[in-house]
C-alpha positions as CSV (number, residue, x, y, z in Angstrom):
1,M,0.0,0.0,0.0
2,H,2.9,2.3,0.9
3,F,4.5,1.5,-2.6
4,T,1.2,2.4,-4.3
5,T,0.9,5.5,-2.5
6,S,4.4,6.6,-3.3
7,I,3.8,5.9,-7.0
8,A,0.7,8.0,-7.0
9,I,2.5,10.8,-5.3
10,A,5.4,10.7,-7.8
11,L,3.1,10.6,-10.8
12,A,1.3,13.5,-9.4
13,A,4.6,15.5,-8.9
14,I,5.6,14.6,-12.5
15,G,2.3,15.9,-13.8
16,T,2.7,19.1,-11.9
17,V,6.2,19.7,-13.3
18,A,5.2,18.8,-16.8
19,A,2.3,21.3,-16.6
20,S,4.7,24.1,-15.7
21,V,7.2,23.4,-18.4
22,V,7.0,25.6,-21.6
23,P,7.3,23.1,-24.5
24,Y,7.3,25.1,-27.7
25,E,6.7,28.5,-29.1
26,R,6.8,28.9,-32.9
27,L,8.1,32.0,-34.6
28,N,5.3,34.2,-36.0
29,K,5.7,36.9,-38.4
30,N,2.3,38.6,-38.1
31,D,2.3,40.6,-34.9
32,S,-0.6,40.4,-32.4
33,V,-0.1,41.9,-29.0
34,S,-3.1,39.9,-27.7
35,T,-2.3,36.7,-25.7
36,P,-3.5,33.5,-27.4
37,P,-5.7,31.0,-25.5
38,V,-3.8,29.1,-22.8
39,R,-3.9,25.8,-24.8
40,Y,-2.1,27.5,-27.7
41,R,0.1,29.9,-25.8
42,F,3.3,27.9,-26.2
43,L,2.5,26.6,-29.8
44,L,3.0,29.8,-31.6
45,T,5.0,29.7,-34.9
46,L,7.5,32.2,-36.0
47,T,5.6,34.7,-38.2
48,I,7.3,37.6,-40.0
49,S,5.1,40.4,-38.7
50,E,5.4,39.4,-35.1
51,Q,9.2,39.2,-35.1
52,A,12.0,41.7,-34.0
53,L,15.6,40.8,-34.5
54,L,18.1,41.5,-31.7
55,I,21.8,41.7,-32.4
56,V,23.4,41.5,-28.9
57,D,27.1,42.1,-28.2
58,L,28.2,40.4,-31.4
59,Q,31.5,42.4,-31.2
60,V,34.7,41.8,-32.9
61,G,36.7,41.6,-29.7
62,L,34.3,39.3,-28.0
63,A,34.3,37.0,-31.0
64,A,37.8,36.1,-30.2
65,T,36.6,34.4,-27.0
66,V,34.2,32.0,-28.9
67,R,35.4,28.4,-28.8
68,D,32.2,26.4,-29.5
69,W,32.4,27.3,-33.2
70,D,35.3,27.6,-35.5
71,A,36.0,31.1,-36.6
72,A,34.9,30.9,-40.2
73,T,31.7,29.2,-39.5
74,F,30.9,31.6,-36.6
75,K,31.5,34.7,-38.7
76,S,29.3,33.4,-41.4
77,N,26.5,32.5,-38.9
78,V,26.7,36.0,-37.3
79,L,26.3,37.7,-40.7
80,A,23.5,35.3,-41.6
81,H,21.8,36.2,-38.3
82,A,21.9,39.9,-39.1
83,S,20.8,39.3,-42.7
84,I,17.5,37.7,-41.4
85,G,16.3,41.2,-40.8
86,K,16.9,42.3,-44.4
87,L,15.4,39.2,-45.8
88,Y,12.2,39.3,-44.0
89,D,12.0,43.0,-43.4
90,L,12.1,42.7,-39.6
91,P,12.7,45.6,-37.2
92,V,16.2,45.3,-35.8
93,V,17.8,46.4,-32.6
94,M,21.4,46.3,-32.1
95,T,23.4,46.7,-28.8
96,T,27.0,46.6,-27.7
97,S,28.7,46.3,-24.2
98,T,31.6,48.6,-23.3
99,E,32.4,49.1,-26.9
100,I,35.4,51.4,-26.3
101,G,38.1,48.9,-25.3
102,P,38.8,45.2,-26.1
103,N,35.3,44.2,-26.7
104,G,35.2,46.3,-29.8
105,P,32.4,47.4,-32.1
106,L,30.1,45.3,-34.1
107,P,31.5,43.9,-37.5
108,K,31.5,46.6,-40.1
109,E,29.5,44.3,-42.4
110,I,26.5,44.5,-39.9
111,L,26.8,48.3,-39.4
112,E,26.9,48.8,-43.2
113,M,23.9,46.4,-43.5
114,Y,21.9,48.7,-41.3
115,P,23.4,52.4,-41.8
116,E,20.1,53.8,-40.5
117,I,20.3,52.1,-37.1
118,T,22.5,53.3,-34.3
119,P,23.5,50.6,-31.8
120,V,22.6,51.1,-28.2
121,R,26.0,51.3,-26.7
122,R,25.7,50.2,-23.1
123,P,28.4,51.8,-20.8
124,G,28.4,48.9,-18.3
125,E,25.3,46.9,-18.0
126,I,26.1,43.1,-18.6
127,N,22.3,42.4,-19.0
128,A,21.0,44.7,-21.8
129,W,17.6,44.7,-20.2
130,D,18.9,46.1,-16.9
131,I,18.2,49.6,-15.8
132,I,21.3,51.0,-14.4
133,D,21.3,52.0,-10.8
134,A,20.9,55.5,-9.4
135,V,24.6,55.9,-8.6
136,H,25.4,55.7,-12.3
137,A,22.3,57.4,-13.6
138,L,23.7,61.0,-13.7
139,S,26.6,60.1,-15.8
140,A,24.8,57.7,-18.3
141,R,21.3,59.0,-18.1
142,A,20.7,58.4,-21.8
143,N,21.3,54.7,-21.5
144,I,19.0,54.1,-18.6
145,T,16.1,52.9,-20.7
146,E,17.5,53.2,-24.2
147,F,17.6,49.4,-25.1
148,R,14.3,48.6,-23.4
149,A,12.7,51.5,-25.3
150,A,14.2,50.4,-28.6
151,V,12.8,46.9,-28.2
152,K,9.4,48.1,-27.0
153,A,9.3,50.6,-29.9
154,T,9.3,47.7,-32.4
155,G,5.8,46.9,-31.2
156,K,6.7,43.2,-31.4
157,R,6.3,40.5,-28.8
158,Q,8.5,37.9,-30.3
159,V,12.2,38.3,-30.6
160,I,15.0,36.4,-32.2
161,I,18.2,36.8,-30.3
162,A,21.9,36.1,-31.1
163,G,25.0,37.3,-29.3
164,I,28.3,36.7,-27.3
165,T,28.4,35.1,-25.0
166,T,25.6,32.6,-24.9
167,D,25.8,31.9,-21.3
168,V,25.8,35.6,-20.2
169,C,24.7,38.3,-22.7
170,V,22.3,36.1,-24.4
171,A,20.9,34.1,-21.5
172,F,20.5,37.0,-19.3
173,L,18.5,39.0,-21.8
174,A,16.5,36.0,-22.9
175,L,15.4,35.2,-19.3
176,A,14.7,38.9,-18.6
177,L,12.5,39.1,-21.8
178,R,10.7,35.9,-20.9
179,A,10.1,37.5,-17.4
180,E,8.5,40.4,-19.3
181,G,6.2,38.1,-21.3
182,Y,8.0,38.1,-24.6
183,H,8.2,34.9,-26.7
184,V,12.0,34.5,-27.2
185,V,14.0,32.5,-29.8
186,V,17.7,32.2,-29.5
187,N,19.7,31.6,-32.7
188,I,22.2,29.2,-31.3
189,E,24.3,29.0,-34.4
190,A,25.1,32.8,-34.2
191,S,25.7,32.8,-30.4
192,G,29.1,31.8,-29.0
193,A,30.6,30.6,-25.7
194,F,33.9,29.7,-24.1
195,N,33.3,26.0,-24.9
196,L,30.7,23.6,-25.8
197,R,29.8,22.5,-22.3
198,V,29.1,26.1,-21.2
199,A,27.0,26.6,-24.4
200,E,24.9,23.5,-23.6
201,A,24.5,24.4,-20.0
202,A,23.2,27.9,-21.1
203,Q,20.8,26.4,-23.5
204,A,19.4,24.1,-20.8
205,R,18.9,27.0,-18.5
206,M,17.1,29.1,-21.2
207,V,14.9,26.1,-22.4
208,A,13.8,25.5,-18.8
209,A,12.5,29.1,-18.7
210,G,10.6,28.7,-22.1
211,V,13.1,30.1,-24.5
212,Q,13.2,28.4,-27.8
213,V,16.7,27.4,-29.0
214,M,16.8,27.2,-32.8
215,N,19.3,27.2,-35.7
216,L,19.5,29.3,-38.8
217,F,17.8,26.8,-41.1
218,S,14.9,26.2,-38.7
219,I,14.4,30.0,-38.1
220,N,14.3,30.6,-41.9
221,A,12.0,27.7,-42.5
222,E,9.5,28.8,-40.0
223,L,9.6,32.5,-41.3
224,F,9.5,31.4,-44.9
225,R,6.7,29.1,-43.9
226,D,5.3,28.1,-47.3
227,W,7.1,27.2,-50.7
228,R,4.2,29.4,-52.2
229,S,5.2,32.4,-50.2
230,T,5.4,35.6,-52.1
231,E,6.8,37.8,-49.3
232,P,9.7,36.8,-49.8
233,D,9.4,34.4,-52.6
234,A,11.9,31.7,-53.4
235,N,13.9,33.9,-55.9
236,A,14.5,36.4,-53.1
237,V,15.5,33.6,-50.6
238,I,18.0,32.0,-53.0
239,P,20.9,34.5,-52.6
240,Y,20.7,34.1,-48.7
241,V,20.5,30.4,-48.9
242,D,23.5,30.3,-51.4
243,R,25.6,32.1,-49.1
244,F,24.6,30.9,-45.7
245,L,22.8,27.6,-46.1
246,A,24.5,25.7,-48.8
247,E,23.1,22.4,-47.9
248,E,19.5,23.7,-48.9
249,S,20.7,25.8,-51.9
250,F,19.8,23.4,-54.7
251,V,16.5,22.5,-53.0
252,V,15.5,26.2,-53.1
253,R,16.8,26.7,-56.6
254,S,14.9,23.6,-57.8
255,H,11.7,24.9,-56.3
256,A,12.1,28.4,-58.0
257,A,12.7,26.6,-61.3
258,A,9.6,24.5,-61.0
259,V,7.5,27.6,-60.2
260,A,9.1,29.5,-63.3
261,N,8.4,26.6,-65.7
262,G,4.8,25.9,-64.4
263,T,5.5,22.5,-62.8
264,I,4.2,23.7,-59.5
265,L,0.6,25.1,-59.4
266,G,0.0,28.5,-57.8
267,A,-1.6,28.7,-54.5
268,G,-5.4,28.0,-54.5
269,E,-5.4,27.2,-58.3
270,L,-7.5,24.4,-59.7
271,E,-6.0,22.8,-62.7
272,T,-7.2,20.1,-65.0
273,I,-4.6,17.4,-64.9
274,T,-4.4,14.4,-67.4
275,V,-3.6,11.2,-65.5
276,G,-2.0,8.1,-66.8
277,D,-5.1,6.4,-68.4
278,G,-5.9,9.6,-70.4
279,T,-8.8,10.7,-68.1
280,E,-9.0,14.2,-66.7
281,T,-9.3,15.2,-63.1
282,S,-9.1,18.6,-61.2
């Protein structure tokens, strides 16, 4: 009897824990500030109009500390992350930490990609979401709420983050945004840590708080959503895929060619098709 009671208690505890875990939020482009029904709250997909892209401390000096990716791959991944904003026309917020000094600026390729955006240059806050304390407020008043204001000004409630380091600058911000009710996706391929074990521990911490950890291909697949998409269409996606996702390049090119030669029917079209026995169907 005691054994049966123990099993029942254990199962109840497991059910309680499972109910509190945040399993999955999907990226959504179409922004809706309203909260979805509870049963769907953590089943949101990435939708272009719901997203903001955050570039967090992807600074040239900090990049030298990244050891969970080789340098060439990581550089490509960082530029691929920044380019998501251009490809899907997302609002972008960039920030740096103590840029004057060894941390350095953001890569010039990113600054040239978004000449109209001035990065929020944090003078000391490790967590970009933090409001600096009153002791430092007088000397850095402009930075007290600048990053928060920039994120809130996008009007988006879903954000895609990448940064250095995964366990500090990325994780701290991701957890703070979750606490504020944001749906958070971390692009793990464009975030770097001192070693793989540190990165994995940081991922586990974020996932436990309901942060989605995704890679470049899955982020793009959810934003693109449909092969019949027109905003952007496959032709617009090809240059991005060619440069950053070579494994998928020929698949996307093949689809674009099939659309161009009429092999693939347009969305919602009903066509008469001749089947093998000569009969027609639609």
